[in-house]
N, C-alpha and C positions, 0 to 999 in steps of 0.2 A: 465403444458403442455409445457410451454416455456423451462423449464429445460430439458425436454425429447428431444425436438427439438435440443437444444444446444449440447447435449451429443450424438446425433445420428451422425453416420458417413455417409455422403453423398458421399464423395470421400475421399480416404486416402491420406493424405499429410505426407510425411516423415519429422517429426520434429527431427529425429535423436537424438543421445545422446550429445546435445550441453552442454557445460560447462557454467553454469550461474554464473557470477561473482557477489558476494554479500559480505557484511560484517555485523557483529553483533555489537551492541553498547557496549557489554561487552563480555568477553570470553563465548562462547556458551556452555551451558551444554546440555547433552542429554535431550530432552524433547520437549514440544510443543512450537511452535512459535505462540505467541498471536497476533503479529502485523507485517505485511509485509509492508514496506515503499518503494514506487517507486518514484524516482526522475528523473529529466531531467536536468542534470548539465553538460553542454558542457565543462566548464572550469576546472573541477576536475575529477580525475579518480573515486573517491568514492563520496565525498561530501566535501564542505568547512568546516573549523573549526567552523564557526558561525552556519552553518546548523546542524552540529553534536551537537553543544551546545543546539540548540532548540529541536532537537530530544531527547536528554538526558532529557531535562525538561519535555517533554511529557511522556517519560518512567518513570520518577521519580514521577509524579503526583499521589499521593496516591489514589485518587478516581478512577483511571483507573485500579488499581490492576495489574500493569505491572512491570516487572523487565527488566533492560537493556539487559540481556541475552536472553530475549524472543522477542526482536525486531531485525528484519533482514532488511537491507537496500540494495536496488539495484538501480544503476544509469543506466537508460535506454538510456542515451545519447550515450553510447558506446556499446550497445548490443540490440538485438531485441529478445523479448520473447513473447510467447502467454500466454493467461490466462490458457490454459490447462497445459502448462509447469510450470507455477507458482503454480497452485494448486497441481500438482503432486509432485513437488520438495519440496514445503514448507508447504502445508496443513494448512495455516493460516486462522482463521475464520474472520480476519479483514485485509483489504488492504487499505492503505492510498496512494493516488496518487497525488503528488505535481507536477503540471505542466504537467500532463499526461492526455490525453483524453481516454475515454473508447475504442475508435477504435484503439488506439496505442497498446493495449494489446489484440486486436481481439475480443472485446466485443461490440456488436452492440445494445446498449441500450441508451436511453436518460437519462442523469444525469445532474442535475443542480449543480453548484458549491456550496460546503459546505452543501449539502443535503445528508445525509446517504441514501444509497440504498442497498437493499439486492438482490443478484442474486445467484442462485444455492447454497444457504446456506452460502454464504460469504457476509459479510458486507463491502461495499465500500464507500469511500469518495473521490471525485474528487475535487481538489481545486487548488488555485494559487500556484506558486512556493514558496519554503521556503523563498527565498530572498524577494519576494513581501509581504509575511505575516509578516516577521521581520520588514520591513520598515513602514508598514501601521497599526497603532494601531486599527483603526476601523475594518479592515480585520482580524487582529489577534484576536480581541474579537469575531467577528462573527465565525471564524474558531473554536475557543475553546468552545464557548457556543452553537452554532447552529449545529456544525458538530461532534467534538470529544466527547463531553459530551453525546449526544444522541447515538452515535455509541456504546459506552460502556454500554449503557442501553438496546440495542437491543438484541433479542434472539441470541444465538450462538456466543456470544462475547468472551467467555473465553475457 
């Protein structure tokens, strides 16, 4: 029922044909995007080299069955997008939000850090920034074991 309410038009908001700035971890092939990564990095246009390195490690981890060309990254520090725009443009079954809250993408749900949540057929993880995860071994372990691993075990993950 919640999904039906979310997709119902109460009043029309012109979201116009905004260009969404994104980049892929490798040359993007025609095909499905398996993971959409949202960052909030004010210091970089896309992401820092260390953040890209960590994202490449995530994409390369064999248990996730991902390829770098199936991972698209958006830095929301320099643009505003809604969940509707994201799902329409990218159709990814998995969205990882580093330093992004649900409300920042127009999603009014409760989500605990590093706890996978499914909404409208999309798996979400809201977590700390990539910089915080890189610096804190306990947080990194929690993110990989309690968030990422279960995300790729959820239905609709591939």
